[in-house]
PASEBA-1860 file (N, C-alpha, C; in nm, 3 decimals):
! residues 102
1> MNKFSLFG> -2.595/-0.735/0.869/-2.494/-0.685/0.823/-2.385/-0.730/0.716 ~ -2.417/-0.686/0.583/-2.278/-0.714/0.461/-2.227/-0.602/0.410 ~ -2.095/-0.594/0.438/-1.992/-0.493/0.377/-1.931/-0.545/0.294 ~ -1.881/-0.454/0.181/-1.819/-0.507/0.067/-1.657/-0.509/0.146 ~ -1.591/-0.620/0.126/-1.432/-0.575/0.186/-1.332/-0.639/0.066 ~ -1.230/-0.559/0.025/-1.128/-0.591/-0.034/-0.959/-0.624/0.036 ~ -0.888/-0.727/-0.028/-0.762/-0.730/0.070/-0.682/-0.770/-0.090 ~ -0.572/-0.625/-0.087/-0.520/-0.655/-0.195/-0.374/-0.613/-0.217
9> KFTVQEGE> -0.292/-0.652/-0.297/-0.148/-0.636/-0.297/-0.110/-0.553/-0.407 ~ -0.007/-0.483/-0.362/0.055/-0.415/-0.504/0.166/-0.443/-0.515 ~ 0.295/-0.467/-0.584/0.393/-0.492/-0.619/0.454/-0.359/-0.682 ~ 0.562/-0.326/-0.633/0.624/-0.176/-0.676/0.763/-0.228/-0.734 ~ 0.831/-0.147/-0.808/0.931/-0.109/-0.854/1.040/-0.110/-0.686 ~ 1.173/-0.144/-0.730/1.229/-0.188/-0.602/1.289/-0.013/-0.572 ~ 1.283/-0.030/-0.439/1.312/0.080/-0.339/1.165/0.195/-0.371 ~ 1.062/0.191/-0.434/0.942/0.265/-0.438/0.831/0.235/-0.341
17> RDTMVDIL> 0.850/0.128/-0.230/0.756/0.101/-0.134/0.697/0.211/-0.090 ~ 0.814/0.266/-0.020/0.746/0.376/0.055/0.689/0.497/-0.041 ~ 0.716/0.547/-0.149/0.648/0.596/-0.256/0.484/0.571/-0.214 ~ 0.484/0.421/-0.266/0.344/0.371/-0.310/0.292/0.388/-0.161 ~ 0.336/0.354/-0.032/0.282/0.359/0.100/0.208/0.517/0.095 ~ 0.311/0.624/0.078/0.257/0.745/0.061/0.150/0.817/-0.017 ~ 0.145/0.743/-0.155/0.005/0.759/-0.205/-0.111/0.714/-0.164 ~ -0.088/0.554/-0.143/-0.198/0.517/-0.060/-0.269/0.591/0.062
25> LEAAESMQ> -0.175/0.624/0.138/-0.186/0.694/0.285/-0.269/0.852/0.227 ~ -0.216/0.882/0.118/-0.307/1.003/0.047/-0.433/0.970/0.020 ~ -0.465/0.877/-0.046/-0.601/0.786/-0.093/-0.685/0.785/0.050 ~ -0.624/0.738/0.161/-0.703/0.705/0.282/-0.723/0.831/0.320 ~ -0.668/0.955/0.304/-0.690/1.049/0.345/-0.785/1.165/0.295 ~ -0.803/1.117/0.154/-0.881/1.187/0.054/-1.052/1.117/0.081 ~ -1.018/0.980/0.170/-1.170/0.930/0.220/-1.246/0.952/0.301 ~ -1.187/1.052/0.399/-1.193/1.061/0.511/-1.340/1.136/0.511
33> NLDECELY> -1.385/1.195/0.471/-1.536/1.238/0.442/-1.624/1.159/0.385 ~ -1.578/1.043/0.333/-1.649/0.927/0.223/-1.712/0.850/0.345 ~ -1.818/0.885/0.385/-1.922/0.791/0.496/-1.892/0.626/0.415 ~ -1.903/0.656/0.304/-1.913/0.454/0.276/-1.790/0.401/0.244 ~ -1.675/0.453/0.323/-1.548/0.414/0.310/-1.547/0.389/0.459 ~ -1.552/0.279/0.535/-1.528/0.264/0.676/-1.438/0.222/0.710 ~ -1.306/0.171/0.657/-1.175/0.086/0.635/-1.080/0.136/0.530 ~ -0.998/0.184/0.561/-0.902/0.186/0.455/-0.751/0.181/0.532
41> LVNISESE> -0.708/0.074/0.510/-0.561/0.024/0.584/-0.432/0.006/0.490 ~ -0.358/0.080/0.493/-0.250/0.064/0.413/-0.131/-0.047/0.519 ~ -0.060/-0.131/0.461/0.027/-0.215/0.530/0.138/-0.258/0.480 ~ 0.258/-0.253/0.520/0.352/-0.348/0.464/0.402/-0.445/0.543 ~ 0.500/-0.550/0.462/0.544/-0.686/0.538/0.702/-0.677/0.523 ~ 0.756/-0.670/0.661/0.880/-0.664/0.681/0.985/-0.793/0.548 ~ 0.918/-0.895/0.535/0.976/-0.974/0.447/0.941/-0.941/0.291 ~ 0.874/-0.839/0.242/0.829/-0.810/0.132/0.871/-0.684/0.104
49> PNSVYIYE> 1.002/-0.625/0.062/1.046/-0.483/0.097/0.988/-0.414/-0.041 ~ 0.921/-0.488/-0.145/0.819/-0.422/-0.263/0.684/-0.440/-0.298 ~ 0.655/-0.473/-0.178/0.523/-0.464/-0.183/0.426/-0.383/-0.062 ~ 0.314/-0.384/-0.115/0.239/-0.290/-0.016/0.102/-0.349/-0.004 ~ 0.023/-0.388/0.119/-0.101/-0.438/0.155/-0.209/-0.362/0.147 ~ -0.322/-0.355/0.091/-0.437/-0.259/0.134/-0.571/-0.343/0.180 ~ -0.632/-0.323/0.293/-0.748/-0.364/0.310/-0.830/-0.256/0.340 ~ -1.007/-0.283/0.273/-1.072/-0.200/0.254/-1.215/-0.248/0.303
57> VWSNENAH> -1.255/-0.169/0.362/-1.420/-0.220/0.395/-1.517/-0.110/0.354 ~ -1.607/-0.121/0.289/-1.713/-0.013/0.233/-1.865/-0.052/0.257 ~ -1.951/0.032/0.233/-2.079/0.008/0.274/-2.107/-0.117/0.166 ~ -2.084/-0.093/0.073/-2.152/-0.174/-0.076/-2.038/-0.173/-0.196 ~ -2.019/-0.299/-0.280/-1.949/-0.255/-0.403/-1.952/-0.166/-0.461 ~ -2.104/-0.141/-0.481/-2.120/0.003/-0.557/-2.053/0.131/-0.533 ~ -2.009/0.137/-0.379/-1.940/0.271/-0.328/-1.824/0.244/-0.359 ~ -1.733/0.134/-0.366/-1.582/0.132/-0.385/-1.582/0.129/-0.544
65> KASLTHEA> -1.656/0.124/-0.622/-1.624/0.120/-0.750/-1.667/0.256/-0.787 ~ -1.751/0.341/-0.723/-1.792/0.478/-0.736/-1.663/0.556/-0.708 ~ -1.585/0.505/-0.603/-1.472/0.585/-0.516/-1.373/0.597/-0.628 ~ -1.343/0.514/-0.723/-1.238/0.487/-0.835/-1.242/0.584/-0.918 ~ -1.395/0.679/-0.970/-1.411/0.739/-1.034/-1.369/0.895/-1.010 ~ -1.372/0.918/-0.888/-1.323/1.051/-0.816/-1.205/1.107/-0.853 ~ -1.195/1.223/-0.894/-1.068/1.292/-0.899/-0.962/1.287/-0.846 ~ -1.004/1.290/-0.736/-0.882/1.289/-0.606/-0.797/1.130/-0.678
73> TQTLIGRA> -0.894/1.027/-0.651/-0.856/0.912/-0.692/-0.769/0.882/-0.826 ~ -0.838/0.955/-0.908/-0.738/0.933/-1.053/-0.652/0.983/-1.061 ~ -0.613/1.116/-0.989/-0.477/1.149/-0.973/-0.383/1.093/-0.923 ~ -0.442/1.024/-0.816/-0.345/0.925/-0.716/-0.295/0.821/-0.813 ~ -0.405/0.750/-0.861/-0.377/0.621/-0.946/-0.289/0.671/-1.088 ~ -0.283/0.774/-1.105/-0.217/0.788/-1.230/-0.052/0.886/-1.170 ~ -0.071/0.912/-1.029/0.091/0.886/-0.989/0.144/0.719/-0.947 ~ 0.044/0.666/-0.894/0.085/0.527/-0.884/0.169/0.417/-1.018
81> KPIITGME> 0.085/0.470/-1.084/0.079/0.361/-1.211/0.245/0.348/-1.251 ~ 0.295/0.461/-1.249/0.429/0.413/-1.318/0.549/0.325/-1.244 ~ 0.502/0.310/-1.093/0.615/0.244/-1.006/0.563/0.110/-0.972 ~ 0.442/0.079/-0.977/0.367/-0.051/-0.985/0.413/-0.157/-1.085 ~ 0.433/-0.280/-1.063/0.491/-0.403/-1.131/0.374/-0.506/-1.125 ~ 0.288/-0.494/-1.053/0.171/-0.570/-1.035/0.094/-0.581/-0.908 ~ -0.063/-0.610/-0.958/-0.175/-0.633/-0.840/-0.225/-0.732/-0.834 ~ -0.268/-0.772/-0.713/-0.326/-0.913/-0.690/-0.436/-0.859/-0.600
89> RISTLKTR> -0.570/-0.898/-0.609/-0.681/-0.904/-0.557/-0.652/-1.036/-0.476 ~ -0.614/-1.023/-0.350/-0.630/-1.169/-0.282/-0.729/-1.221/-0.223 ~ -0.842/-1.112/-0.206/-0.959/-1.188/-0.173/-1.075/-1.052/-0.156 ~ -1.193/-1.101/-0.208/-1.293/-1.013/-0.231/-1.389/-1.079/-0.073 ~ -1.402/-1.002/0.024/-1.461/-1.033/0.130/-1.595/-0.986/0.172 ~ -1.729/-1.052/0.274/-1.867/-0.986/0.311/-1.799/-0.952/0.451 ~ -1.766/-0.832/0.501/-1.750/-0.841/0.627/-1.902/-0.811/0.743 ~ -1.870/-0.903/0.809/-2.004/-0.935/0.908/-1.991/-0.879/1.023
97> GGKGIS> -1.908/-0.759/1.060/-1.887/-0.682/1.203/-1.752/-0.715/1.224 ~ -1.768/-0.624/1.356/-1.628/-0.633/1.463/-1.593/-0.513/1.475 ~ -1.490/-0.485/1.549/-1.412/-0.371/1.624/-1.403/-0.249/1.507 ~ -1.426/-0.117/1.487/-1.427/-0.045/1.407/-1.481/-0.022/1.304 ~ -1.590/-0.123/1.268/-1.712/-0.119/1.177/-1.857/-0.102/1.224 ~ -1.894/0.022/1.187/-2.046/0.028/1.242/-2.129/-0.030/1.113
END
């Protein structure tokens, strides 16, 4: 098993973290019927009030890239862009397995 995984960080304008969390949770919800998306977790850090972390696991990298072209995804990106002050791809990984991954 070799899945495509991505660990990323969004930095947002002060006071906008909850808005970003809501947008990313909507993104996660929009992927419920997308079998290629196996895991999409939205995380916050108590010590970073303007940051939101995401961890995604996909069947392959092309499935992840294709998801970015979906209409729902594009709408959410449009809503998020005005509050994002930085994006960081912390790591791209190859998931080998574990609990919650088929």
